[in-house]
C-alpha positions as CSV (number, residue, x, y, z in Angstrom):
1,M,73.3,-20.2,12.4
2,K,70.4,-21.9,14.1
3,R,71.6,-23.5,17.3
4,A,70.2,-25.6,20.2
5,I,71.4,-25.8,23.8
6,I,70.7,-29.1,25.5
7,F,70.9,-29.7,29.2
8,A,71.3,-33.3,30.2
9,N,71.0,-34.7,33.7
10,G,74.6,-35.4,34.5
11,I,77.2,-33.4,36.4
12,M,77.6,-29.9,35.2
13,E,81.0,-28.3,35.9
14,R,81.4,-24.5,36.5
15,P,77.7,-23.7,35.8
16,Q,78.3,-20.0,36.4
17,R,80.3,-19.8,33.1
18,I,77.6,-21.4,30.9
19,T,75.3,-18.5,30.6
20,S,78.0,-16.7,28.5
21,E,77.6,-19.4,25.9
22,I,73.8,-18.8,25.5
23,T,72.1,-16.2,23.2
24,T,68.5,-15.2,23.0
25,S,68.1,-16.9,19.7
26,D,69.2,-20.3,21.0
27,L,66.6,-23.1,21.3
28,I,67.0,-24.3,24.9
29,I,66.1,-28.0,25.5
30,A,66.1,-29.8,28.8
31,A,66.4,-33.5,28.7
32,D,64.2,-34.4,31.7
33,G,66.2,-33.7,34.9
34,G,68.4,-31.4,32.9
35,C,65.9,-28.6,33.6
36,L,67.2,-28.6,37.2
37,H,70.4,-27.3,35.7
38,C,68.3,-24.7,33.9
39,K,66.8,-23.7,37.2
40,T,70.3,-23.3,38.7
41,L,71.1,-20.9,35.9
42,G,67.8,-19.0,36.0
43,L,66.8,-20.3,32.6
44,I,63.4,-21.3,31.3
45,P,63.8,-24.1,28.7
46,N,61.8,-23.8,25.5
47,V,61.3,-27.5,25.5
48,I,61.4,-30.2,28.2
49,I,61.6,-33.8,26.8
50,G,61.8,-37.2,28.4
51,D,59.9,-39.5,30.8
52,F,59.9,-36.9,33.6
53,D,61.0,-39.3,36.2
54,S,63.4,-36.7,37.6
55,L,60.7,-34.0,38.1
56,S,57.9,-33.6,40.6
57,A,54.3,-32.9,39.5
58,E,54.7,-29.4,41.0
59,E,57.9,-28.7,39.0
60,I,56.2,-29.9,35.8
61,A,53.3,-27.6,36.4
62,D,55.6,-24.7,37.1
63,Y,57.5,-25.1,33.9
64,Q,54.3,-25.5,31.9
65,Q,52.9,-22.3,33.4
66,A,56.2,-20.5,32.5
67,G,55.7,-21.4,28.9
68,S,57.9,-24.5,28.4
69,K,56.7,-27.0,25.8
70,L,56.5,-30.4,27.5
71,I,57.0,-33.6,25.4
72,R,56.5,-36.6,27.6
73,Y,57.5,-40.2,26.8
74,P,56.8,-43.4,28.7
75,A,59.4,-44.6,31.2
76,H,59.7,-47.9,29.2
77,K,61.3,-46.7,26.0
78,D,64.3,-47.5,23.8
79,E,65.9,-44.0,23.8
80,T,67.6,-42.1,26.6
81,D,66.2,-38.7,27.4
82,L,69.3,-37.1,25.9
83,E,68.8,-39.0,22.7
84,L,65.2,-37.8,22.5
85,A,66.4,-34.2,23.0
86,L,69.0,-34.6,20.2
87,L,66.4,-36.1,17.9
88,Y,64.1,-33.3,18.6
89,A,66.8,-30.7,17.9
90,N,67.6,-32.5,14.6
91,E,64.0,-32.2,13.6
92,Q,64.2,-28.4,14.1
93,D,66.9,-28.2,11.4
94,V,69.6,-26.8,13.8
95,E,73.1,-26.6,12.5
96,E,74.9,-26.8,15.9
97,V,74.1,-28.3,19.3
98,L,75.9,-27.6,22.5
99,I,75.3,-30.2,25.3
100,F,75.9,-29.5,29.0
101,G,75.6,-32.0,31.8
102,A,76.2,-35.1,29.6
103,L,79.2,-36.4,31.5
104,G,79.9,-37.6,35.0
105,A,77.7,-39.3,37.6
106,R,77.3,-42.7,35.9
107,W,79.9,-44.3,33.6
108,D,77.3,-46.2,31.6
109,M,75.4,-43.0,30.8
110,T,78.6,-41.1,30.2
111,L,79.9,-43.6,27.6
112,A,76.5,-43.8,26.0
113,N,76.4,-40.0,25.7
114,L,79.8,-39.8,24.2
115,L,78.9,-42.3,21.5
116,L,75.4,-40.9,20.9
117,P,76.6,-38.2,18.3
118,T,78.1,-40.9,16.2
119,Q,74.7,-42.0,15.0
120,P,74.3,-41.3,11.2
121,V,71.1,-39.4,11.8
122,F,73.2,-36.6,13.4
123,N,75.7,-36.4,10.5
124,N,74.5,-32.9,9.5
125,I,74.8,-31.3,13.0
126,N,77.9,-30.0,14.6
127,I,77.6,-31.4,18.2
128,R,79.8,-30.2,21.0
129,L,79.8,-31.5,24.6
130,L,81.0,-29.0,27.1
131,D,82.2,-29.9,30.6
132,G,83.8,-27.1,32.6
133,T,87.0,-26.2,30.7
134,Q,86.7,-29.2,28.4
135,E,85.1,-29.2,25.0
136,L,84.4,-32.4,23.1
137,T,83.6,-32.2,19.3
138,L,82.9,-35.1,17.0
139,L,84.8,-35.1,13.7
140,R,83.7,-37.4,10.9
141,G,85.6,-38.7,7.9
142,G,85.8,-36.1,5.1
143,E,85.5,-33.2,7.5
144,T,87.9,-30.5,8.8
145,L,87.8,-29.1,12.4
146,F,89.2,-25.9,13.7
147,L,89.9,-25.7,17.5
148,D,90.4,-22.3,19.0
149,G,92.2,-21.9,22.3
150,Q,95.5,-20.7,23.8
151,P,99.0,-22.1,23.4
152,G,99.5,-24.8,25.9
153,D,95.9,-26.1,25.9
154,R,95.7,-29.9,25.7
155,V,94.1,-31.6,22.6
156,S,93.3,-35.3,22.5
157,L,92.1,-37.2,19.4
158,I,90.4,-40.5,20.2
159,P,88.9,-42.9,17.5
160,L,85.4,-44.0,18.3
161,A,84.3,-46.3,15.5
162,G,87.2,-48.4,14.4
163,D,90.5,-46.9,13.3
164,A,90.6,-43.3,12.1
165,S,92.8,-42.8,9.0
166,G,94.3,-40.0,7.0
167,I,94.6,-37.6,9.9
168,T,96.5,-34.4,9.3
169,T,97.0,-31.7,12.0
170,I,98.3,-28.2,11.8
171,G,99.1,-26.1,14.9
172,L,99.8,-29.0,17.4
173,E,103.1,-29.7,19.1
174,Y,103.1,-33.4,17.8
175,P,101.8,-33.1,14.3
176,L,100.2,-35.9,12.3
177,D,100.7,-36.0,8.5
178,N,98.1,-38.2,6.8
179,E,98.5,-40.8,9.6
180,N,96.2,-43.2,11.4
181,L,95.1,-43.6,15.0
182,L,94.0,-47.1,16.0
183,L,90.9,-47.8,18.0
184,G,92.0,-48.4,21.6
185,S,95.4,-46.8,21.2
186,P,96.1,-43.8,23.4
187,R,98.6,-42.3,20.9
188,G,96.3,-39.3,20.2
189,V,96.0,-38.3,23.9
190,S,97.5,-35.1,25.4
191,N,98.8,-33.2,22.3
192,V,99.3,-29.5,22.8
193,L,98.2,-26.3,21.0
194,R,101.2,-24.4,19.7
195,N,99.1,-21.4,18.6
196,E,95.6,-20.1,19.2
197,R,94.1,-22.3,16.5
198,A,94.6,-25.9,15.4
199,Q,93.3,-27.6,12.2
200,I,92.4,-31.3,12.1
201,V,91.6,-33.1,8.9
202,L,90.2,-36.6,8.9
203,K,89.8,-38.7,5.7
204,D,88.0,-41.7,7.2
205,G,86.5,-42.8,10.5
206,I,85.3,-40.9,13.5
207,L,87.3,-38.9,16.0
208,M,86.3,-37.4,19.3
209,C,88.4,-34.2,19.6
210,I,88.8,-33.0,23.1
211,L,90.1,-29.5,23.9
212,N,91.1,-29.0,27.5
213,R,91.7,-25.3,28.2
214,E,94.6,-25.3,30.6
215,N,94.1,-21.7,31.5
216,G,90.7,-22.5,32.9
217,Q,88.7,-20.4,30.5
218,Q,85.6,-21.9,28.9
219,A,84.8,-21.4,25.3
């Protein structure tokens, strides 16, 4: 499966664990200042994309010399740097995208980053946002999601685009059987894995499925 790893410029929890997620075949994309996270991990991104307002001229030259492809946009643009990175990954026909550093620091950017995967242009990509021991996956109507963890791990299901209907879960302490979750209602928060795998089926709407690994182990 072709996969991209995107580093955004937000807070990155437990960076020492992230390298275990990355393989040599992954396409590594830094969204502007996200390449500073790459530097912390000793990674050279394949692509750096954005307006480069978070990088010095010296840093830009160093990455270019190291072989990174630089795609520069003007500072006055409609898209965020992370959106540009996701659009670039989509053009490379990847099937899965892992995003690090998309949360924290600024609430406006955090909310925008959480909603970004809901755009229809990304319908054919499995997008996961990872933040320390938390894993956020978007589930669209007509899809089924399997979450792997340990008994006791927390699972939250949060509607993002209106009400989410026809939700059926298997393997959670508080099961749903073809039920609905309403936009703005916290009913789907803090469910619990009963086994090592849970199954979530969604008929209509969009759910953000959040797995919080209580034992502190990252995926």
